[in-house]
C-alpha positions as CSV (number, residue, x, y, z in Angstrom):
1,X,0.0,0.0,0.0
2,X,1.4,3.4,-0.9
3,X,2.2,5.8,1.9
4,X,0.0,8.9,2.4
5,X,1.5,12.1,1.1
6,X,-1.0,14.7,2.5
7,X,0.8,17.8,1.2
8,X,0.7,16.5,-2.4
9,X,-2.9,15.4,-1.9
10,X,-3.9,18.9,-0.7
11,X,-2.1,20.5,-3.6
12,X,-3.9,18.3,-6.1
13,X,-7.2,19.1,-4.5
14,X,-6.4,22.8,-4.6
15,X,-5.7,22.3,-8.4
16,X,-9.2,20.8,-8.7
17,X,-10.7,23.8,-6.8
18,X,-9.3,26.1,-9.5
19,X,-9.9,23.9,-12.5
20,X,-13.6,23.0,-11.7
21,X,-14.8,26.7,-11.5
22,X,-12.8,27.5,-14.7
23,X,-14.7,24.8,-16.5
24,X,-18.0,26.2,-15.2
25,X,-16.9,29.7,-16.4
26,X,-16.2,28.3,-19.9
27,X,-19.7,26.6,-19.8
28,X,-21.3,30.0,-18.9
29,X,-19.5,31.7,-21.8
30,X,-20.5,28.9,-24.3
31,X,-24.1,28.7,-23.0
32,X,-25.0,32.1,-24.6
33,X,-24.3,30.8,-28.2
34,X,-23.8,27.0,-28.3
35,X,-26.8,24.6,-27.7
36,X,-26.6,22.6,-24.6
37,X,-26.6,19.2,-26.3
38,X,-23.6,20.1,-28.5
39,X,-21.7,21.4,-25.4
40,X,-22.3,18.1,-23.5
41,X,-21.5,15.9,-26.5
42,X,-18.1,17.6,-27.1
43,X,-17.4,17.8,-23.4
44,X,-17.7,14.0,-23.1
45,X,-16.0,13.4,-26.5
46,X,-12.9,15.2,-25.3
47,X,-13.1,13.2,-22.1
48,X,-12.9,10.0,-24.2
49,X,-10.0,11.4,-26.3
50,X,-8.1,12.2,-23.1
51,X,-8.8,9.2,-20.9
52,X,-9.1,6.2,-23.3
53,X,-5.5,6.6,-24.5
54,X,-4.4,7.0,-20.9
55,X,-6.2,3.7,-19.9
56,X,-4.7,1.9,-22.9
57,X,-1.2,3.2,-22.2
58,X,-1.2,2.3,-18.5
59,X,-2.9,-1.0,-18.9
60,X,-5.8,-0.2,-16.6
61,X,-8.8,-2.4,-16.2
62,X,-11.9,-1.0,-17.9
63,X,-13.8,-4.1,-19.0
64,X,-17.1,-4.4,-17.1
65,X,-20.1,-6.8,-17.0
66,X,-23.2,-7.5,-15.1
67,X,-24.0,-5.4,-12.1
68,X,-21.0,-3.1,-12.4
69,X,-21.8,-2.4,-16.1
70,X,-25.4,-1.6,-15.2
71,X,-24.5,0.7,-12.4
72,X,-21.9,2.4,-14.5
73,X,-24.6,3.1,-17.1
74,X,-26.9,4.6,-14.4
75,X,-23.9,6.6,-13.1
76,X,-23.3,8.0,-16.6
77,X,-26.9,9.1,-17.0
78,X,-26.9,10.8,-13.6
79,X,-23.6,12.6,-14.7
80,X,-25.1,13.8,-17.9
81,X,-28.2,15.2,-16.2
82,X,-26.2,16.8,-13.4
83,X,-23.8,18.6,-15.8
84,X,-26.6,19.6,-18.1
85,X,-28.5,21.1,-15.2
86,X,-25.4,23.0,-14.1
87,X,-24.6,24.3,-17.5
88,X,-28.2,25.5,-17.9
89,X,-28.2,27.2,-14.5
90,X,-25.0,29.0,-15.4
91,X,-26.9,30.7,-18.3
92,X,-29.0,32.6,-15.7
93,X,-27.1,32.7,-12.4
94,X,-23.8,34.2,-11.2
95,X,-21.1,31.7,-11.2
96,X,-20.5,31.9,-7.4
97,X,-24.2,31.5,-6.6
98,X,-24.6,28.4,-8.8
99,X,-21.6,26.8,-7.3
100,X,-22.6,27.7,-3.7
101,X,-26.2,26.3,-4.1
102,X,-24.8,23.0,-5.5
103,X,-22.7,22.7,-2.3
104,X,-25.9,21.4,-0.6
105,X,-24.6,18.1,-1.9
106,X,-22.5,17.1,1.2
107,X,-25.7,17.4,3.3
108,X,-27.7,15.3,0.8
109,X,-24.9,12.7,0.8
110,X,-25.0,12.5,4.6
111,X,-28.8,12.0,4.6
112,X,-28.6,9.4,1.8
113,X,-26.0,7.6,3.7
114,X,-28.3,7.6,6.7
115,X,-31.6,6.6,5.0
116,X,-30.3,4.5,2.0
117,X,-27.1,2.9,3.3
118,X,-28.1,2.8,7.0
119,X,-25.0,4.6,8.0
120,X,-24.9,6.1,11.6
121,X,-25.5,9.8,11.6
122,X,-25.7,11.7,14.9
123,X,-28.1,14.5,15.8
124,X,-25.4,17.2,15.6
125,X,-24.6,16.4,12.0
126,X,-28.4,16.3,11.1
127,X,-28.7,19.8,12.7
128,X,-25.7,21.0,10.7
129,X,-27.5,19.7,7.5
130,X,-30.5,21.8,8.4
131,X,-28.4,24.9,9.0
132,X,-26.6,24.3,5.8
133,X,-29.8,24.0,3.8
134,X,-31.1,27.3,5.4
135,X,-27.9,28.9,4.1
136,X,-28.5,27.5,0.7
137,X,-32.0,28.9,0.7
138,X,-30.6,32.3,1.5
139,X,-28.5,32.0,-1.7
140,X,-31.4,30.8,-3.8
141,X,-33.9,33.5,-2.6
142,X,-32.5,36.6,-4.4
143,X,-31.6,34.5,-7.5
144,X,-35.2,33.0,-7.6
145,X,-36.7,36.5,-7.2
146,X,-34.6,37.7,-10.2
147,X,-34.6,34.7,-12.7
148,X,-37.3,32.3,-11.4
149,X,-37.1,28.5,-11.7
150,X,-33.5,28.3,-13.1
151,X,-32.4,29.3,-9.6
152,X,-33.5,25.8,-8.5
153,X,-31.4,24.0,-11.1
154,X,-28.3,23.8,-8.8
155,X,-30.4,21.8,-6.4
156,X,-31.1,19.4,-9.2
157,X,-27.3,19.3,-9.7
158,X,-26.8,18.5,-6.0
159,X,-29.4,15.7,-6.0
160,X,-28.0,14.1,-9.2
161,X,-24.4,14.3,-8.0
162,X,-25.4,12.9,-4.6
163,X,-27.0,9.9,-6.4
164,X,-24.0,9.8,-8.7
165,X,-21.7,9.5,-5.7
166,X,-24.0,6.9,-4.1
167,X,-23.7,4.7,-7.2
168,X,-20.0,5.3,-7.3
169,X,-19.6,4.0,-3.8
170,X,-21.3,0.7,-4.9
171,X,-18.8,0.0,-7.7
172,X,-15.6,1.8,-6.4
173,X,-14.0,-1.3,-5.2
174,X,-14.6,-3.2,-8.4
175,X,-13.3,-0.5,-10.8
176,X,-10.3,1.6,-11.5
177,X,-11.3,5.3,-11.2
178,X,-9.7,6.4,-14.4
179,X,-11.0,3.4,-16.3
180,X,-14.4,4.0,-14.9
181,X,-14.4,7.6,-16.1
182,X,-13.2,6.5,-19.5
183,X,-16.0,4.0,-19.9
184,X,-18.5,6.6,-18.7
185,X,-17.2,9.0,-21.3
186,X,-17.8,6.4,-24.1
187,X,-21.3,5.7,-22.7
188,X,-22.1,9.4,-22.6
189,X,-21.1,9.9,-26.2
190,X,-23.2,6.8,-27.2
191,X,-26.2,8.4,-25.5
192,X,-25.7,12.1,-26.5
193,X,-24.7,11.6,-30.2
194,X,-28.1,10.1,-31.3
195,X,-29.9,12.5,-29.0
196,X,-28.3,15.5,-30.7
197,X,-28.9,14.1,-34.2
198,X,-32.6,13.4,-33.4
199,X,-32.9,16.9,-31.8
200,X,-31.4,18.4,-34.9
201,X,-33.9,16.6,-37.1
202,X,-36.8,17.7,-34.9
203,X,-35.5,21.2,-34.7
204,X,-35.3,21.2,-30.8
205,X,-33.3,24.2,-29.8
206,X,-31.3,22.7,-26.9
207,X,-30.3,19.7,-29.1
208,X,-29.7,21.4,-32.4
209,X,-26.3,21.6,-34.0
210,X,-24.5,24.8,-35.0
211,X,-21.2,25.5,-36.7
212,X,-19.0,27.0,-33.9
213,X,-16.5,29.7,-34.8
214,X,-12.8,29.5,-34.0
215,X,-13.2,30.9,-30.5
216,X,-16.1,28.6,-29.7
217,X,-14.1,25.6,-30.8
218,X,-11.3,26.5,-28.4
219,X,-13.8,26.9,-25.6
220,X,-15.5,23.6,-26.4
221,X,-12.1,21.9,-26.3
222,X,-11.3,23.7,-23.1
223,X,-14.5,22.6,-21.3
224,X,-13.8,18.9,-22.1
225,X,-10.1,19.2,-21.1
226,X,-10.9,21.0,-17.9
227,X,-13.6,18.5,-16.9
228,X,-11.2,15.6,-17.6
229,X,-8.2,17.2,-15.8
230,X,-10.4,18.2,-12.8
231,X,-11.6,14.6,-12.4
232,X,-8.0,13.3,-12.5
233,X,-6.8,15.9,-10.0
234,X,-9.5,14.8,-7.6
235,X,-8.8,11.1,-8.1
236,X,-5.1,11.6,-7.6
237,X,-5.6,13.7,-4.5
238,X,-7.6,10.9,-2.9
239,X,-4.8,8.5,-3.7
240,X,-2.2,10.5,-1.8
241,X,-4.3,11.7,1.2
242,X,-7.3,10.5,3.1
243,X,-10.7,11.9,2.1
244,X,-11.0,13.5,5.6
245,X,-7.9,15.6,4.9
246,X,-8.7,16.9,1.4
247,X,-12.6,17.1,1.5
248,X,-12.7,20.4,3.4
249,X,-10.5,21.9,0.7
250,X,-13.3,21.6,-1.8
251,X,-15.1,24.5,-0.3
252,X,-12.4,26.7,-1.8
253,X,-14.3,26.3,-5.0
254,X,-16.7,28.9,-3.8
255,X,-14.2,31.8,-3.3
256,X,-12.4,30.8,-6.5
257,X,-15.7,30.8,-8.4
258,X,-16.4,34.3,-6.8
259,X,-13.1,35.7,-8.1
260,X,-13.5,34.1,-11.6
261,X,-17.1,35.3,-11.8
262,X,-16.1,38.9,-10.9
263,X,-13.1,39.0,-13.3
264,X,-14.9,37.5,-16.3
265,X,-18.5,38.4,-15.8
266,X,-18.4,41.3,-13.2
267,X,-20.7,39.3,-11.0
268,X,-20.7,39.3,-7.2
269,X,-23.1,37.7,-4.7
270,X,-25.4,40.2,-3.0
271,X,-25.4,40.6,0.8
272,X,-28.1,37.9,1.4
273,X,-26.4,35.4,-0.9
274,X,-23.0,36.1,0.7
275,X,-24.5,35.4,4.1
276,X,-26.0,32.2,2.8
277,X,-22.7,31.2,1.3
278,X,-20.9,31.7,4.7
279,X,-23.6,29.7,6.5
280,X,-23.4,26.9,4.0
281,X,-19.6,26.7,4.1
282,X,-19.6,26.8,7.9
283,X,-22.2,24.0,8.2
284,X,-20.4,22.0,5.6
285,X,-17.0,22.3,7.3
286,X,-18.6,21.3,10.6
287,X,-20.1,18.2,9.0
288,X,-16.7,17.2,7.5
289,X,-14.8,17.9,10.8
290,X,-17.4,15.9,12.7
291,X,-17.1,13.0,10.2
292,X,-13.3,13.1,10.8
293,X,-13.8,13.1,14.6
294,X,-16.2,10.1,14.5
295,X,-13.9,8.2,12.2
296,X,-10.9,8.9,14.5
297,X,-13.0,7.8,17.6
298,X,-13.9,4.5,15.9
299,X,-10.3,3.9,14.8
300,X,-8.7,4.6,18.2
301,X,-10.0,1.5,20.0
302,X,-9.0,-0.8,17.2
303,X,-5.5,0.9,17.1
304,X,-5.2,0.4,20.9
305,X,-6.3,-3.2,20.7
306,X,-3.7,-3.8,18.0
307,X,-1.0,-2.2,20.0
308,X,-1.7,-4.4,23.1
309,X,-2.3,-7.7,21.3
310,X,0.3,-10.3,22.0
311,X,2.3,-11.7,19.0
312,X,0.2,-14.4,17.4
313,X,-3.0,-13.4,19.2
314,X,-6.0,-13.0,16.9
315,X,-7.6,-9.6,16.8
316,X,-11.3,-9.1,16.6
317,X,-12.5,-7.5,13.3
318,X,-13.2,-3.8,13.4
């Protein structure tokens, strides 16, 4: 087993926190002129072009069958819907607001773990989820008053990505993460290509095909590359450091998105949204720190038992 390198893991996660909002910013730029279906198709096609050669060159396992194949297909559909909802939301919302609303996802993950996977969740973490959701509502309220229903789309993103992560948990031990993402990219292209062709034939605006200009082609390539690189940075960060170490760093996406949104679009959250962002971040960090404390408390008795066990003495399973 490779030794943890927490500093490297943190640096890789910081890279993800920069790359992910940059990808969202590119999607916001493209959303004004390129149909959604075409953006999604090219985004996943670039993912295939980046990851499939990497899988082949490194000899990673990516053949799937049975239950794993079925869950990977479901995971891919959830991924398409989540990204599509986020890209649509970015047409209407400031970048920082959309990212902040989507960060209700850790609370949803905690609740899904409790009610779907029967994981133990204490009252304090449930209370933090409620507080975090209140913070999210404060971010949604001014956006909803201004643009209407699109302000709710980041909640769809959060639900879809929570289910996406739940499915990923079920197959993580049976798949290589890079191979899994390569297969998902191929599946997504197989779904989106006929959908876009049918949409073009039926003249459906979100699924029609246009001829991008040179600048739009560069942005389309960038959105696929940023999405692929962001996934690899997150995957590699978790290889070098425990999730409890790097997970709190993900909240840096919100200030990074705020800076990018201001520089590119001259957007800043209003006072109510800023307060909601602070509440959401605070509640989310509390949940993550509480998760770490619970994991440490569970690990300490096992560690002490291991330290006091005599040579050759069997240890009870944790």
